[in-house]
C-alpha positions in Angstrom: 30.9 66.0 -79.5 29.4 64.8 -76.2 25.8 65.5 -77.0 23.5 62.5 -77.4 20.7 64.2 -79.4 20.6 65.4 -82.8 18.4 67.4 -85.2 18.2 66.8 -89.1 17.3 70.6 -90.3 14.8 71.2 -92.7 14.4 74.8 -93.8 10.6 74.8 -92.7 11.6 73.9 -89.0 13.5 77.1 -88.2 11.0 79.6 -89.7 8.8 79.8 -86.9 11.0 78.6 -83.8 9.4 80.0 -80.7 12.1 81.3 -78.2 11.6 78.6 -75.7 12.8 76.0 -78.3 16.2 78.0 -78.9 17.3 77.0 -75.3 16.6 73.3 -76.3 18.3 73.6 -79.5 21.3 74.7 -77.8 21.6 70.9 -76.6 21.2 69.4 -79.7 23.8 68.5 -82.4 22.5 69.2 -85.9 22.8 67.5 -89.3 22.2 69.7 -92.4 20.6 67.9 -95.0 19.8 68.8 -98.5 17.2 65.9 -98.9 18.7 65.4 -102.3 17.5 62.5 -104.8 20.4 63.4 -107.3 23.7 64.6 -107.2 22.8 68.1 -108.9 20.6 69.0 -105.9 23.5 69.0 -103.4 23.8 72.6 -104.2 21.0 73.2 -102.0 23.3 72.8 -99.0 23.8 76.6 -98.8 20.1 76.9 -98.0 20.4 74.5 -95.2 23.6 76.4 -93.9 21.4 79.8 -94.2 18.8 78.3 -92.1 21.0 76.7 -89.6 22.7 80.2 -89.0 19.2 81.9 -88.8 18.6 79.3 -85.9 21.6 80.2 -84.1 23.3 76.9 -85.0 27.2 77.2 -84.5 29.6 74.9 -86.7 30.8 73.2 -83.7 27.2 71.8 -83.4 26.8 70.6 -86.9 27.9 67.0 -87.1 28.6 66.8 -90.6 31.0 69.7 -90.5 33.4 68.0 -88.0 36.6 66.6 -88.8 36.2 63.2 -90.7 37.5 61.2 -87.4 35.2 63.1 -85.1 32.1 62.4 -87.6 33.1 58.5 -87.9 33.2 58.3 -84.2 29.7 59.9 -83.9 28.3 57.4 -86.5 30.1 54.6 -84.8 28.4 55.8 -81.3 25.1 55.8 -83.3 25.3 52.0 -84.7 26.5 50.6 -81.6 
């Protein structure tokens, strides 16, 4: 996880993604977010994953799908 930029995905963001942005997105780490305000809303994660796949996002680019140690290292770099 060497990339510095990241993107928090919302479902609408990838619906009308023009092809020039696909190249840009290839260099961006992604956080898939449910925008949940209650624990019961966490079931929405499947929609975030579905939309990420539609946008050609691979698992190795999803920050919150990395091993815990890698994720915590990423968080530490963002804070400091």
